[in-house]
C-alpha positions in Angstrom: -10.4 23.1 4.6 -12.4 21.7 1.7 -11.8 18.1 1.0 -11.3 17.1 -2.7 -10.9 13.7 -4.4 -8.9 13.6 -7.6 -10.2 10.7 -9.7 -8.1 9.2 -12.6 -9.7 7.2 -15.4 -8.7 3.8 -16.7 -8.5 2.0 -20.0 -11.4 2.8 -22.4 -11.3 6.6 -21.8 -8.7 7.1 -24.6 -9.6 9.1 -27.7 -7.6 10.5 -30.6 -6.4 14.0 -29.9 -6.6 13.8 -26.1 -4.2 16.1 -24.3 -3.3 18.0 -27.5 -4.8 21.3 -26.4 -2.9 21.2 -23.1 0.3 20.0 -24.9 0.1 23.1 -27.2 -0.7 25.6 -24.4 1.2 24.5 -21.3 5.0 23.7 -21.2 4.5 21.4 -18.2 2.1 19.2 -20.2 4.4 19.2 -23.2 7.3 18.1 -21.0 5.3 15.1 -19.7 3.9 14.0 -23.0 7.2 14.4 -24.8 8.6 11.7 -22.5 6.5 9.0 -24.0 8.3 9.2 -27.3 7.3 10.4 -30.8 5.7 7.1 -31.9 3.1 6.9 -29.1 2.6 10.7 -29.2 1.8 10.4 -32.9 -0.7 7.6 -32.2 -2.4 9.7 -29.5 -2.6 12.9 -31.6 -3.3 11.6 -35.1 -3.3 7.8 -35.1 -6.3 5.4 -35.5 -8.7 4.4 -32.8 -7.6 0.8 -33.4 -4.0 1.5 -32.7 -4.7 3.6 -29.6 -7.1 1.0 -28.3 -4.3 -1.6 -28.2 -3.6 -2.3 -24.5 0.2 -1.6 -24.9 -0.6 1.8 -26.4 -3.7 2.8 -24.4 -2.3 2.2 -21.0 0.9 4.5 -21.2 -1.1 7.0 -23.3 -3.9 7.4 -20.7 -1.3 7.5 -17.9 0.7 10.2 -19.6 -2.3 12.4 -20.5 -3.7 12.1 -17.0 -0.5 13.2 -15.4 -0.1 16.0 -17.9 -3.7 17.1 -16.8 -2.7 16.9 -13.1 0.5 18.9 -13.6 -1.4 21.7 -15.4 -4.0 21.6 -12.6 -1.2 21.9 -10.0 0.2 24.9 -11.9 -3.2 26.6 -12.0 -4.6 25.9 -8.5 -2.9 26.1 -5.2 -3.7 22.5 -4.0 -2.1 23.2 -0.6 -5.3 25.1 0.2 -7.3 21.9 0.1 -7.3 18.5 1.7 -6.6 16.1 -1.2 -7.1 12.4 -1.6 -6.8 10.4 -4.8 -8.1 7.3 -6.5 -7.9 5.8 -10.0 -10.0 3.2 -11.8 -7.9 0.2 -12.6 -5.0 1.6 -14.7 -5.9 5.0 -13.3 -4.6 3.8 -9.9 -1.1 4.3 -11.3 -1.9 7.9 -12.2 -3.4 8.4 -8.7 -0.3 7.1 -7.1 2.1 9.1 -9.3 0.1 12.3 -8.6 0.4 11.4 -4.9 4.2 11.2 -5.2 4.5 7.5 -4.5 6.7 7.2 -7.7 8.0 9.5 -10.4 6.4 9.9 -13.8 9.4 8.1 -15.4 9.0 5.1 -13.0 5.2 5.1 -13.4 5.6 5.0 -17.2 7.9 2.0 -17.0 5.5 0.2 -14.6 2.5 0.9 -16.9 4.3 -0.2 -20.0 5.3 -3.5 -18.2 1.8 -3.9 -16.9 0.3 -3.5 -20.4 2.7 -6.1 -21.8 1.9 -8.6 -18.9 -1.8 -8.2 -19.4 -1.5 -8.6 -23.1 0.6 -11.8 -22.6 -1.9 -13.3 -20.1 -4.8 -12.5 -22.4 -3.1 -14.4 -25.2 -2.4 -17.3 -22.9 -5.9 -17.3 -21.3 -8.2 -15.6 -23.8 -11.6 -14.4 -22.6 -14.0 -11.4 -22.6 -15.9 -9.1 -20.4 -19.5 -7.9 -20.2 -21.4 -5.1 -18.4 -24.5 -6.1 -16.4 -26.9 -3.3 -15.8 -29.9 -3.2 -13.4 -29.0 -6.1 -11.0 -27.6 -5.9 -7.5 -24.2 -7.1 -6.4 -25.4 -10.4 -4.8 -27.4 -11.4 -7.9 -24.4 -10.8 -10.2 -22.0 -12.7 -8.0 -24.5 -15.6 -7.9 -24.9 -15.5 -11.7 -21.1 -15.6 -12.1 -20.9 -18.5 -9.6 -23.4 -20.5 -11.7 -21.6 -19.7 -15.0 -18.3 -20.8 -13.3 -19.3 -24.4 -13.8 -18.2 -24.1 -17.5 -15.2 -21.7 -17.1 -13.8 -18.8 -15.1 -16.4 -16.1 -14.6 -15.8 -13.3 -12.0 -17.6 -10.1 -11.1 -14.7 -7.6 -11.5 -15.7 -4.0 -11.7 -18.2 -2.8 -9.1 -18.6 0.6 -10.9 -21.9 1.9 -9.5 -25.2 0.6 -8.1 -26.7 -1.4 -11.0 -23.5 -1.3 -13.1 -21.2 -4.3 -12.7 -18.7 -5.7 -15.1 -18.0 -9.4 -15.3 -14.9 -11.1 -16.8 -13.7 -14.6 -17.6 -13.6 -17.2 -20.4 -15.8 -16.3 -23.3 -18.2 -19.3 -22.9 -18.7 -18.7 -19.2 -19.2 -14.9 -19.6 -21.8 -15.5 -22.4 -23.6 -18.0 -20.0 -23.6 -15.5 -17.2 -25.1 -12.8 -19.6 -27.9 -15.3 -20.4 -28.5 -16.0 -16.7 -28.4 -12.2 -15.9 -31.1 -11.6 -18.5 -33.3 -14.3 -16.9 -32.8 -12.5 -13.6 -34.1 -9.3 -15.0 -31.0 -7.3 -16.0 -32.1 -4.1 -17.8 -29.2 -4.3 -20.2 -26.2 -6.6 -20.9 -23.3 -5.5 -23.1 -20.5 -7.7 -24.3 -17.5 -5.4 -24.2 -15.0 -4.9 -27.0 -11.9 -5.8 -25.0 -8.8 -7.8 -25.8 -8.9 -10.0 -22.6 -10.6 -11.0 -19.4 -9.2 -8.2 -17.3 -9.3 -8.4 -13.5 -10.4 -12.0 -13.5 -8.6 -15.0 -12.1 -7.3 -15.6 -15.7 -5.0 -12.6 -15.2 -3.1 -14.3 -12.4 0.1 -14.8 -14.5 0.1 -11.0 -15.2 -0.4 -10.3 -11.5 2.6 -12.6 -10.6 4.8 -10.9 -13.3 3.8 -7.5 -12.1 4.7 -8.4 -8.5 8.3 -9.3 -9.7 8.4 -6.1 -11.8 7.4 -3.9 -8.8 10.3 -5.2 -6.8 12.7 -3.2 -9.0 11.3 0.1 -7.7 11.6 2.1 -4.5 8.4 3.8 -3.4 7.7 6.9 -1.3 5.0 7.5 1.2 2.1 9.4 -0.5 1.8 13.2 -0.2 -2.0 12.6 -0.7 -3.6 9.4 0.6 -4.9 7.0 -2.1 -8.0 4.9 -1.9 -7.0 1.6 -3.5 -9.1 -0.5 -5.9 -8.7 -3.9 -4.3 -10.0 -2.9 -0.8 -11.5 0.6 -1.2 -9.4 1.7 1.7 -7.3 4.8 2.3 -3.6 4.0 1.8 -1.4 6.5 3.8 2.0 4.8 3.5 3.8 2.8 0.8 4.4 -0.4 2.8 1.8 -2.5 1.0 1.4 -0.5 -2.2 3.4 -3.1 -4.3 1.2 -5.9 -3.0 -2.0 -3.9 -3.8 -0.9 -3.0 -7.3 -0.1 -6.7 -8.1 -3.4 -7.8 -6.5 -5.3 -5.3 -8.5 -4.6 -7.1 -11.8 -6.5 -10.3 -10.9 -9.0 -8.9 -8.4 -12.1 -6.7 -8.6 -12.1 -2.9 -8.7 -14.3 -1.7 -5.8 -15.0 1.7 -7.3 -18.5 2.3 -5.9 -17.2 1.5 -2.4 -14.2 3.7 -2.9 -16.4 6.7 -3.7 -18.8 6.0 -0.9 -15.8 5.8 1.5 -14.6 9.1 0.2 -18.0 10.7 0.8 -18.2 9.2 4.3 -14.7 10.7 4.9 -16.0 14.2 4.1 -15.1 14.7 0.5 -17.2 17.5 -0.9 -15.8 17.9 -4.4 -14.7 15.3 -7.0 -12.4 16.2 -9.9 -11.8 13.8 -12.8 -8.3 14.2 -14.0 -7.7 12.8 -17.5 -9.4 12.0 -20.8 -13.3 12.0 -21.0 -15.8 11.9 -18.2 -16.4 8.2 -17.6 -15.9 8.5 -13.8 -18.0 11.7 -13.6 -20.8 9.6 -15.2 -20.4 6.9 -12.6 -20.3 9.5 -9.8 -23.8 10.7 -10.8 -25.1 7.1 -10.3 -23.3 6.7 -6.9 -24.1 10.0 -5.3 -25.6 12.7 -7.5 -25.6 15.2 -4.6 -21.8 15.7 -4.9 -20.2 18.3 -7.2 -18.1 16.8 -10.0 -15.7 18.7 -12.2 -13.1 17.5 -14.7 -9.9 18.6 -16.4 -8.9 17.3 -19.9 -8.4 20.6 -21.8 -8.1 24.3 -21.3 -11.9 24.9 -21.3 -12.5 22.4 -18.4 -9.5 23.8 -16.6 -11.0 27.3 -16.8 -14.2 26.0 -15.1 -12.1 24.5 -12.2 -10.0 27.7 -11.8 -13.2 29.7 -11.6 -14.7 27.3 -9.0 -11.6 26.9 -6.8 -9.9 30.3 -7.1 -12.9 32.2 -5.7 
């Protein structure tokens, strides 16, 4: 039985018009997207990039479009013929867990809206920024952050792929870390256009609020195991899911390790489910020998159907 990993993107993958093609062609996608309300739907389909980029809009929008893509995929491909595992990058972890049946779309939407609000609030209380460091290894970036931490919070937070690590923290400390990274020979450093220091210790208030929020929900054991961000390990029951989702907010996303663990576990095909191909791009840097497909519209869906319905 072929082993497939479904990968769900996080914040930053949003774009105006995402999901519209599926919305118009597939009733199951329309049903999901209609549940987010007319206001957000209008922003997604015909709003401004600025409005869609706002954390409180972007997070439920990406979650809804990703699950719409998943439902269309499920209608088109008989997934029972394959061994499936899932993972999602940051916000995408909620999409992965929803697709795995840990919670319903309705509950997931409530969680994601709450999460966006908590992160926004923590970002206002503890402002900061993020930067991508390219061309340095993990230990060097961690060391650079440690030095910069003398003037403020600075954490290595997204281990995306070899040579691509995102750091986060107070603006002054992140800028200092960028200077130190350049001295260490970073091939490129990019200050990111974000509204807060996501995944850093400055997000601890949001993590605590999310822990309280998650106590309102009853979770199911996953139909498909999920590789979780905070530890890159396969989660096969829901006993510690709430703890992991709360921890994820103020801890690093171990994405490269998650993919390498999936490969070591025998995954042969990776499918990105949701807007854009950010994770497909990272996949090429982590292990270019593996096949990667994506679904975000009817054209990409056709390619998957051709590949898997042979």
